[in-house]
Every structure is written in structure tokens, then in C-alpha cells.
Jmol script that loads the backbone (N, CA, C; Angstrom):
load data "model"
ATOM      1  N   MET A   1     127.532 101.032 104.418  1.00  0.00           N
ATOM      2  CA  MET A   1     126.147 100.717 104.215  1.00  0.00           C
ATOM      3  C   MET A   1     125.981  99.221 103.942  1.00  0.00           C
ATOM      4  N   ILE A   2     126.919  98.681 103.200  1.00  0.00           N
ATOM      5  CA  ILE A   2     126.848  97.251 102.915  1.00  0.00           C
ATOM      6  C   ILE A   2     127.052  96.451 104.199  1.00  0.00           C
ATOM      7  N   THR A   3     127.986  96.881 105.028  1.00  0.00           N
ATOM      8  CA  THR A   3     128.258  96.177 106.284  1.00  0.00           C
ATOM      9  C   THR A   3     127.048  96.225 107.212  1.00  0.00           C
ATOM     10  N   LEU A   4     126.436  97.388 107.327  1.00  0.00           N
ATOM     11  CA  LEU A   4     125.239  97.527 108.154  1.00  0.00           C
ATOM     12  C   LEU A   4     124.119  96.640 107.629  1.00  0.00           C
ATOM     13  N   GLY A   5     123.968  96.587 106.315  1.00  0.00           N
ATOM     14  CA  GLY A   5     122.945  95.737 105.719  1.00  0.00           C
ATOM     15  C   GLY A   5     123.172  94.269 106.005  1.00  0.00           C
ATOM     16  N   ILE A   6     124.428  93.832 105.938  1.00  0.00           N
ATOM     17  CA  ILE A   6     124.733  92.428 106.215  1.00  0.00           C
ATOM     18  C   ILE A   6     124.477  92.090 107.683  1.00  0.00           C
ATOM     19  N   ILE A   7     124.853  93.005 108.572  1.00  0.00           N
ATOM     20  CA  ILE A   7     124.608  92.784 110.002  1.00  0.00           C
ATOM     21  C   ILE A   7     123.106  92.709 110.279  1.00  0.00           C
ATOM     22  N   LEU A   8     122.343  93.634 109.700  1.00  0.00           N
ATOM     23  CA  LEU A   8     120.897  93.610 109.902  1.00  0.00           C
ATOM     24  C   LEU A   8     120.264  92.369 109.278  1.00  0.00           C
ATOM     25  N   LEU A   9     120.812  91.918 108.151  1.00  0.00           N
ATOM     26  CA  LEU A   9     120.294  90.712 107.511  1.00  0.00           C
ATOM     27  C   LEU A   9     120.479  89.501 108.413  1.00  0.00           C
ATOM     28  N   ILE A  10     121.650  89.387 109.024  1.00  0.00           N
ATOM     29  CA  ILE A  10     121.906  88.272 109.939  1.00  0.00           C
ATOM     30  C   ILE A  10     120.990  88.347 111.151  1.00  0.00           C
ATOM     31  N   VAL A  11     120.866  89.552 111.725  1.00  0.00           N
ATOM     32  CA  VAL A  11     119.995  89.722 112.896  1.00  0.00           C
ATOM     33  C   VAL A  11     118.546  89.425 112.523  1.00  0.00           C
ATOM     34  N   GLY A  12     118.104  89.925 111.374  1.00  0.00           N
ATOM     35  CA  GLY A  12     116.728  89.688 110.943  1.00  0.00           C
ATOM     36  C   GLY A  12     116.424  88.222 110.718  1.00  0.00           C
ATOM     37  N   LEU A  13     117.395  87.489 110.180  1.00  0.00           N
ATOM     38  CA  LEU A  13     117.178  86.056 109.964  1.00  0.00           C
ATOM     39  C   LEU A  13     117.204  85.273 111.270  1.00  0.00           C
ATOM     40  N   LEU A  14     118.071  85.675 112.207  1.00  0.00           N
ATOM     41  CA  LEU A  14     118.143  84.977 113.489  1.00  0.00           C
ATOM     42  C   LEU A  14     116.910  85.235 114.349  1.00  0.00           C
ATOM     43  N   VAL A  15     116.439  86.481 114.355  1.00  0.00           N
ATOM     44  CA  VAL A  15     115.304  86.850 115.188  1.00  0.00           C
ATOM     45  C   VAL A  15     113.977  86.589 114.466  1.00  0.00           C
ATOM     46  N   LYS A  16     114.048  86.372 113.165  1.00  0.00           N
ATOM     47  CA  LYS A  16     112.892  86.103 112.315  1.00  0.00           C
ATOM     48  C   LYS A  16     111.903  87.267 112.306  1.00  0.00           C
ATOM     49  N   ILE A  17     112.440  88.470 112.067  1.00  0.00           N
ATOM     50  CA  ILE A  17     111.611  89.660 111.900  1.00  0.00           C
ATOM     51  C   ILE A  17     111.728  90.091 110.441  1.00  0.00           C
ATOM     52  N   PRO A  18     110.671  89.922 109.653  1.00  0.00           N
ATOM     53  CA  PRO A  18     110.760  90.187 108.219  1.00  0.00           C
ATOM     54  C   PRO A  18     111.032  91.648 107.865  1.00  0.00           C
ATOM     55  N   VAL A  19     110.612  92.576 108.707  1.00  0.00           N
ATOM     56  CA  VAL A  19     110.834  93.993 108.402  1.00  0.00           C
ATOM     57  C   VAL A  19     112.329  94.308 108.410  1.00  0.00           C
ATOM     58  N   ILE A  20     113.045  93.778 109.377  1.00  0.00           N
ATOM     59  CA  ILE A  20     114.492  94.006 109.456  1.00  0.00           C
ATOM     60  C   ILE A  20     115.192  93.368 108.265  1.00  0.00           C
ATOM     61  N   THR A  21     114.737  92.189 107.868  1.00  0.00           N
ATOM     62  CA  THR A  21     115.331  91.514 106.720  1.00  0.00           C
ATOM     63  C   THR A  21     115.116  92.315 105.442  1.00  0.00           C
ATOM     64  N   THR A  22     113.922  92.874 105.274  1.00  0.00           N
ATOM     65  CA  THR A  22     113.626  93.682 104.088  1.00  0.00           C
ATOM     66  C   THR A  22     114.488  94.935 104.051  1.00  0.00           C
ATOM     67  N   ILE A  23     114.596  95.623 105.171  1.00  0.00           N
ATOM     68  CA  ILE A  23     115.428  96.822 105.246  1.00  0.00           C
ATOM     69  C   ILE A  23     116.891  96.471 104.968  1.00  0.00           C
ATOM     70  N   ALA A  24     117.338  95.326 105.471  1.00  0.00           N
ATOM     71  CA  ALA A  24     118.720  94.898 105.259  1.00  0.00           C
ATOM     72  C   ALA A  24     119.003  94.644 103.781  1.00  0.00           C
ATOM     73  N   VAL A  25     118.080  94.008 103.098  1.00  0.00           N
ATOM     74  CA  VAL A  25     118.265  93.743 101.667  1.00  0.00           C
ATOM     75  C   VAL A  25     118.328  95.051 100.892  1.00  0.00           C
ATOM     76  N   ILE A  26     117.473  96.007 101.237  1.00  0.00           N
ATOM     77  CA  ILE A  26     117.489  97.317 100.577  1.00  0.00           C
ATOM     78  C   ILE A  26     118.822  98.015 100.815  1.00  0.00           C
ATOM     79  N   LEU A  27     119.339  97.961 102.041  1.00  0.00           N
ATOM     80  CA  LEU A  27     120.625  98.593 102.350  1.00  0.00           C
ATOM     81  C   LEU A  27     121.775  97.943 101.597  1.00  0.00           C
ATOM     82  N   VAL A  28     121.760  96.623 101.491  1.00  0.00           N
ATOM     83  CA  VAL A  28     122.837  95.929 100.780  1.00  0.00           C
ATOM     84  C   VAL A  28     122.806  96.296  99.302  1.00  0.00           C
ATOM     85  N   VAL A  29     121.624  96.319  98.701  1.00  0.00           N
ATOM     86  CA  VAL A  29     121.512  96.659  97.278  1.00  0.00           C
ATOM     87  C   VAL A  29     121.923  98.109  97.039  1.00  0.00           C
ATOM     88  N   ALA A  30     121.444  99.035  97.875  1.00  0.00           N
ATOM     89  CA  ALA A  30     121.803 100.443  97.708  1.00  0.00           C
ATOM     90  C   ALA A  30     123.302 100.651  97.911  1.00  0.00           C
ATOM     91  N   GLY A  31     123.871  99.982  98.892  1.00  0.00           N
ATOM     92  CA  GLY A  31     125.306 100.083  99.125  1.00  0.00           C
ATOM     93  C   GLY A  31     126.114  99.542  97.966  1.00  0.00           C
ATOM     94  N   ALA A  32     125.654  98.440  97.388  1.00  0.00           N
ATOM     95  CA  ALA A  32     126.357  97.864  96.244  1.00  0.00           C
ATOM     96  C   ALA A  32     126.292  98.788  95.034  1.00  0.00           C
ATOM     97  N   VAL A  33     125.137  99.406  94.801  1.00  0.00           N
ATOM     98  CA  VAL A  33     124.999 100.339  93.675  1.00  0.00           C
ATOM     99  C   VAL A  33     125.904 101.545  93.875  1.00  0.00           C
ATOM    100  N   LEU A  34     125.906 102.104  95.072  1.00  0.00           N
ATOM    101  CA  LEU A  34     126.767 103.258  95.341  1.00  0.00           C
ATOM    102  C   LEU A  34     128.241 102.886  95.229  1.00  0.00           C
ATOM    103  N   PHE A  35     128.592 101.687  95.670  1.00  0.00           N
ATOM    104  CA  PHE A  35     129.979 101.230  95.561  1.00  0.00           C
ATOM    105  C   PHE A  35     130.388 101.100  94.101  1.00  0.00           C
ATOM    106  N   LEU A  36     129.533 100.506  93.285  1.00  0.00           N
ATOM    107  CA  LEU A  36     129.857 100.336  91.868  1.00  0.00           C
ATOM    108  C   LEU A  36     129.966 101.677  91.148  1.00  0.00           C
ATOM    109  N   LEU A  37     129.056 102.593  91.453  1.00  0.00           N
ATOM    110  CA  LEU A  37     129.131 103.914  90.829  1.00  0.00           C
ATOM    111  C   LEU A  37     130.391 104.654  91.260  1.00  0.00           C
ATOM    112  N   GLY A  38     130.745 104.540  92.528  1.00  0.00           N
ATOM    113  CA  GLY A  38     131.959 105.181  93.019  1.00  0.00           C
ATOM    114  C   GLY A  38     133.218 104.560  92.440  1.00  0.00           C
ATOM    115  N   ALA A  39     133.185 103.247  92.227  1.00  0.00           N
ATOM    116  CA  ALA A  39     134.350 102.561  91.688  1.00  0.00           C
ATOM    117  C   ALA A  39     134.597 102.915  90.222  1.00  0.00           C
ATOM    118  N   THR A  40     133.540 103.280  89.519  1.00  0.00           N
ATOM    119  CA  THR A  40     133.700 103.647  88.113  1.00  0.00           C
ATOM    120  C   THR A  40     134.116 105.101  87.952  1.00  0.00           C
ATOM    121  N   GLY A  41     134.178 105.839  89.046  1.00  0.00           N
ATOM    122  CA  GLY A  41     134.641 107.224  88.980  1.00  0.00           C
ATOM    123  C   GLY A  41     133.533 108.247  88.815  1.00  0.00           C
ATOM    124  N   ARG A  42     132.296 107.811  88.869  1.00  0.00           N
ATOM    125  CA  ARG A  42     131.185 108.757  88.739  1.00  0.00           C
ATOM    126  C   ARG A  42     130.978 109.522  90.045  1.00  0.00           C
ATOM    127  N   ALA A  43     130.662 110.784  89.924  1.00  0.00           N
ATOM    128  CA  ALA A  43     130.365 111.583  91.107  1.00  0.00           C
ATOM    129  C   ALA A  43     128.967 111.217  91.613  1.00  0.00           C
ATOM    130  N   ILE A  44     128.855 111.018  92.914  1.00  0.00           N
ATOM    131  CA  ILE A  44     127.572 110.665  93.523  1.00  0.00           C
ATOM    132  C   ILE A  44     127.183 111.796  94.461  1.00  0.00           C
ATOM    133  N   GLY A  45     126.070 112.435  94.183  1.00  0.00           N
ATOM    134  CA  GLY A  45     125.631 113.552  95.021  1.00  0.00           C
ATOM    135  C   GLY A  45     126.577 114.729  94.957  1.00  0.00           C
ATOM    136  N   GLY A  46     127.251 114.914  93.825  1.00  0.00           N
ATOM    137  CA  GLY A  46     128.155 116.039  93.668  1.00  0.00           C
ATOM    138  C   GLY A  46     129.548 115.797  94.229  1.00  0.00           C
ATOM    139  N   ARG A  47     129.816 114.609  94.754  1.00  0.00           N
ATOM    140  CA  ARG A  47     131.132 114.304  95.327  1.00  0.00           C
ATOM    141  C   ARG A  47     131.712 113.066  94.648  1.00  0.00           C
ATOM    142  N   LYS A  48     132.996 113.098  94.434  1.00  0.00           N
ATOM    143  CA  LYS A  48     133.662 111.910  93.877  1.00  0.00           C
ATOM    144  C   LYS A  48     134.037 110.919  94.963  1.00  0.00           C
ATOM    145  N   HIS A  49     134.274 111.395  96.181  1.00  0.00           N
ATOM    146  CA  HIS A  49     134.695 110.519  97.263  1.00  0.00           C
ATOM    147  C   HIS A  49     133.799 110.753  98.491  1.00  0.00           C
ATOM    148  N   TRP A  50     133.449 109.700  99.150  1.00  0.00           N
ATOM    149  CA  TRP A  50     132.719 109.787 100.408  1.00  0.00           C
ATOM    150  C   TRP A  50     133.632 109.274 101.512  1.00  0.00           C
ATOM    151  N   TYR A  51     133.788 110.073 102.549  1.00  0.00           N
ATOM    152  CA  TYR A  51     134.673 109.694 103.650  1.00  0.00           C
ATOM    153  C   TYR A  51     133.883 109.439 104.896  1.00  0.00           C
TER     154      TYR A  51
END
end "model"
wireframe off; spacefill off
backbone 0.3
color backbone group
């Protein structure tokens, strides 16, 4: 999710479409939160690991 967000952020900045940039920022933040929660060992959505 973080990788997709970064790719969309780059595309949004190059093409200058603010909607893509906004979605990219949301994806990066959500991915970072999920990564931090997973790294601390908390179960996310009933699962400890996402594959």
C-alpha cells in the first residue's frame, strides 16, 4: 500500500492532478499506520500477518 501510494504520488505530481495526489497521501498514511501496527505485533482485522 505504501509503494502504491508513493507511485501515485509521483504520478500525481508529474501530471498535476490533485485528486491523485490526495489519494496517494491517504494511501501512504494508511499504509504506514498498518505497517506500524503490524510491526508492534497487534492483530489487524483479526490477523497477525498479511500475505
